[in-house]
C-alpha positions in Angstrom: 0.0 0.0 0.0 1.4 3.4 -1.0 1.9 5.9 1.8 0.2 9.3 1.6 3.6 10.9 1.2 4.4 8.8 -1.9 1.0 9.6 -3.3 1.7 13.3 -2.8 5.1 13.0 -4.5 3.6 11.2 -7.5 0.9 13.8 -7.8 3.4 16.6 -7.6 5.6 14.9 -10.3 2.7 14.5 -12.6 1.5 18.1 -12.1 4.9 19.8 -12.5 5.2 19.5 -16.3 1.7 21.0 -16.8 2.6 24.0 -14.6 5.9 24.3 -16.4 4.3 24.3 -19.9 1.7 26.9 -18.7 4.4 29.1 -17.4 6.5 28.7 -20.6 3.4 29.6 -22.7 2.8 32.7 -20.8 6.5 33.7 -20.9 6.4 33.3 -24.7 3.3 35.4 -25.0 5.0 38.1 -22.9 7.8 38.1 -25.4 5.3 38.3 -28.2 3.8 41.4 -26.5 7.2 42.9 -26.2 8.0 42.3 -29.9 4.6 43.5 -31.1 3.7 46.3 -28.8 6.7 47.4 -26.7 9.4 47.6 -29.4 8.3 51.1 -30.7 6.4 54.1 -29.2 4.6 55.5 -32.2 3.8 54.9 -35.9 2.5 56.6 -39.0 1.0 54.2 -41.6 -0.9 54.1 -44.8 -2.9 51.0 -45.0 -5.0 49.3 -47.7 -7.9 46.9 -46.9 -9.5 44.7 -49.5 -12.7 42.8 -48.6 -14.8 40.4 -50.6 -17.0 37.2 -50.5 -14.9 34.3 -51.7 -15.1 30.9 -53.3 -12.8 27.9 -52.8 -11.5 26.0 -55.7 -8.6 23.6 -55.7 -7.9 24.5 -52.2 -7.4 28.2 -53.1 -9.5 31.2 -52.1 -10.7 33.7 -54.8 -13.0 36.6 -54.6 -16.5 35.9 -55.9 -17.2 39.6 -56.3 -15.3 42.9 -56.9 -13.4 43.6 -53.7 -14.2 46.7 -51.7 -11.0 48.7 -51.3 -10.4 51.1 -48.4 -7.2 53.1 -48.0 -6.7 55.0 -44.8 -4.0 56.7 -42.8 -3.2 55.6 -39.3 -1.5 57.5 -36.5 -0.7 55.8 -33.2 1.2 56.4 -29.9 1.8 54.2 -26.8 2.9 54.9 -23.3 3.8 52.6 -20.4 2.6 54.0 -17.1 5.1 53.6 -14.2 4.9 50.3 -12.4 2.5 48.7 -14.9 3.2 46.0 -17.5 0.5 46.9 -19.9 0.5 49.9 -22.3 -1.8 52.8 -22.8 -2.3 53.6 -26.5 -4.1 56.2 -28.6 -4.7 55.8 -32.4 -6.5 57.7 -35.1 -7.5 56.1 -38.5 -8.8 58.3 -41.3 -10.2 57.0 -44.6 -8.8 58.7 -47.7 -10.3 56.4 -50.3 -12.9 55.7 -51.6 -14.3 59.2 -52.1 -17.7 58.1 -50.8 -16.2 57.2 -47.4 -13.5 59.9 -47.3 -12.9 61.5 -43.9 -14.6 58.7 -42.0 -12.4 58.3 -38.9 -12.0 56.0 -36.0 -10.4 57.0 -32.7 -9.1 54.2 -30.3 -8.0 54.5 -26.7 -6.6 51.6 -24.8 -5.8 51.6 -21.1 -3.2 49.9 -19.0 -5.4 49.2 -16.0 -6.8 45.7 -15.5 -10.4 45.1 -16.4 -10.7 48.5 -18.2 -12.0 48.1 -21.7 -10.7 50.0 -24.6 -12.8 52.8 -26.1 -13.6 53.3 -29.8 -15.4 56.2 -31.5 -16.2 56.5 -35.2 -17.0 59.7 -37.1 -19.4 59.4 -40.0 -19.2 62.4 -42.3 -22.6 61.6 -44.0 -24.3 62.0 -40.6 -21.8 64.5 -39.1 -22.0 62.4 -36.0 -19.6 60.6 -33.7 -20.7 57.0 -32.7 -19.2 55.0 -29.9 -18.4 51.3 -30.7 -19.0 48.9 -27.8 -16.3 46.3 -27.2 -18.6 43.4 -27.5 -22.4 42.6 -27.5 -24.1 39.5 -26.3 -25.8 39.2 -29.7 -22.6 39.1 -31.7 -19.3 40.7 -32.5 -18.2 44.3 -31.8 -18.4 46.8 -34.6 -16.6 46.1 -37.9 -13.6 48.3 -38.7 -14.5 50.3 -41.9 -16.7 47.5 -43.3 -14.0 44.8 -43.1 -13.9 41.4 -41.5 -11.8 42.9 -38.6 -13.9 43.7 -35.6 -13.0 46.4 -33.0 -11.8 43.5 -30.8 -9.6 42.2 -33.5 -8.0 45.6 -33.9 -7.5 46.1 -30.2 -4.2 45.6 -28.4 -4.4 42.5 -26.3 -3.4 42.6 -22.6 -1.3 39.6 -21.4 -3.2 39.5 -18.2 -6.6 39.1 -20.0 -5.8 35.4 -20.9 -4.6 32.2 -19.5 -2.1 30.2 -21.7 -1.6 26.6 -22.6 1.2 25.1 -24.7 -0.3 22.8 -27.4 2.9 21.8 -29.0 5.2 22.8 -31.9 4.5 23.0 -35.6 5.7 24.6 -38.9 3.9 27.5 -40.7 5.1 28.6 -44.1 8.5 27.1 -43.4 8.9 28.8 -40.0 9.2 26.8 -36.7 6.3 27.9 -34.4 4.8 27.2 -31.0 1.1 26.5 -30.8 -0.4 28.3 -27.8 -4.0 28.3 -26.7 -5.3 31.6 -25.2 -8.4 31.4 -23.0 -10.0 34.7 -21.9 -10.2 35.2 -18.1 -13.6 35.5 -16.5 -13.4 39.3 -16.7 -12.2 39.4 -20.3 -14.8 36.9 -21.4 -17.5 39.4 -20.4 -16.4 41.7 -23.2 -15.0 39.2 -25.8 -16.7 37.4 -28.6 -14.1 34.7 -28.6 -14.1 31.6 -26.3 -10.5 30.6 -27.2 -7.7 31.5 -29.6 -4.9 29.3 -30.9 -1.8 31.3 -31.8 1.1 30.1 -33.9 4.2 32.0 -32.7 7.4 32.3 -34.7 10.1 30.8 -32.4 12.8 33.2 -33.7 11.0 36.6 -34.0 8.2 36.1 -31.5 5.6 37.2 -34.0 2.1 35.6 -34.3 2.0 34.2 -37.8 -1.4 32.6 -37.7 -4.4 32.4 -35.4 -7.5 30.3 -35.2 -10.3 32.2 -33.4 -13.2 30.3 -31.9 -16.5 31.9 -30.7 -18.0 31.3 -27.3 -19.9 28.2 -28.6 -16.6 26.6 -29.8 -17.2 27.2 -33.5 -14.1 27.9 -35.6 -15.2 31.4 -36.6 -12.2 33.2 -38.1 -8.6 32.5 -39.2 -5.8 35.1 -39.3 -2.9 34.4 -41.6 0.3 36.6 -41.9 1.5 36.9 -45.5 4.5 39.1 -45.2 6.7 40.8 -42.5 9.2 43.6 -42.7 12.1 44.7 -40.5 12.4 48.4 -39.6 15.7 48.8 -37.8 15.5 46.1 -35.1 11.7 45.9 -35.1 9.8 43.1 -37.0 6.4 44.3 -38.2 3.6 42.3 -39.9 2.9 44.3 -43.1 0.5 42.0 -45.0 -2.1 39.7 -43.6 -5.5 38.2 -44.1 -8.6 37.7 -41.9 -10.9 34.9 -43.1 -14.4 34.8 -41.7 -15.1 31.1 -42.1 -18.9 31.4 -41.3 -19.6 34.3 -43.6 -17.1 33.2 -46.3 -15.7 36.7 -46.4 -12.1 37.7 -46.2 -10.2 40.9 -45.7 -6.5 41.3 -46.7 -4.4 44.3 -45.8 -1.1 45.8 -46.6 1.1 48.8 -45.6 2.0 50.9 -48.6 3.7 53.3 -46.1 5.0 52.8 -42.6 7.4 54.6 -40.3 8.1 54.1 -36.5 9.1 56.3 -33.6 8.0 59.6 -34.9 6.9 62.7 -32.9 3.0 62.7 -32.7 1.2 65.3 -30.6 -1.0 63.5 -28.2 -3.7 66.1 -28.4 -4.1 65.2 -32.1 -5.2 61.7 -30.9 -8.4 63.1 -29.3 -12.0 63.5 -30.2 -11.3 67.0 -31.5 -9.6 65.3 -34.6 -12.9 63.5 -35.3 -14.9 66.6 -35.9 -12.5 69.5 -36.5 -11.5 68.9 -40.1 -9.1 71.8 -40.4 -7.2 70.9 -37.2 -7.0 67.3 -38.2 -5.8 68.0 -41.8 -3.1 70.4 -40.6 -1.6 67.7 -38.4 -2.0 65.0 -41.0 -0.1 67.0 -43.6 2.8 67.3 -41.1 2.8 63.6 -40.3 2.6 62.5 -43.9 6.0 64.0 -44.4 7.4 61.2 -42.3 6.2 58.7 -44.9 7.8 60.5 -47.8 11.0 61.4 -46.0 11.4 57.9 -44.6 12.0 59.1 -41.0 11.5 56.9 -38.0 12.8 53.6 -39.4 14.8 52.1 -42.3 12.4 50.9 -45.1 13.3 47.4 -46.2 11.8 45.0 -48.7 9.2 42.6 -47.1 10.2 39.0 -46.5 7.8 36.1 -46.2 7.3 34.6 -42.7 
């Protein structure tokens, strides 16, 4: 008969690898957060979204309709409050094409405090009205970003503390060695998340997420994110081209960065609600920040490389 002491040791031995794997998975995702969010303090971007319904033939996706193209300029800035792990961020995105949607703008504010949800506001020129986007609704996803398959939650900056982590193993994605890590929202995060779990494929060398399978609260495989290209600006690796596939709606959005610079001087007042409605004020600042894209300040432009 085994003694209680031996039973305890056996249980401890069996439990230890699981604890270690969980810890390793969390440490890896902290490094992902460092590489993705903490490696630069501001950015100016020009981005292009292409969205369409698709068909599948021969294992390949192709648009079943003329894609809807949206080009917008994005300005963002982050700050790490003293004593906190998470970042505060502010970002302003303004559509420049198509003409019918020109000057539609979205303002995003993220907070470092635990359990404090990000805020999103959209300005609609046709209505001359600012609308607040909720982070998530019980009936479905949070608001779509500029009519794409990216929701406000997809565009938000994730907080490490909002999830628990489980190592699922190792794999290869597009020739890159990756870890497969499962993210499960904490009880507080789950209240404002459409997703019940996420499986991330993390590049072992660069600590970039190269692919994600996103499952809704019922366990349905709802979306899949695929990284298509990355670029190195100085010492920072950036995802420049990616695709979000809505598996239930059979719609996909691809995006690219025709222009991108990092670590530029952006006035924080510009990243406020004033820029949503004061066109002259916003345009004056945007003209100034556009010069970074043409002058190449903030980072060394290099040709994209596939992940």
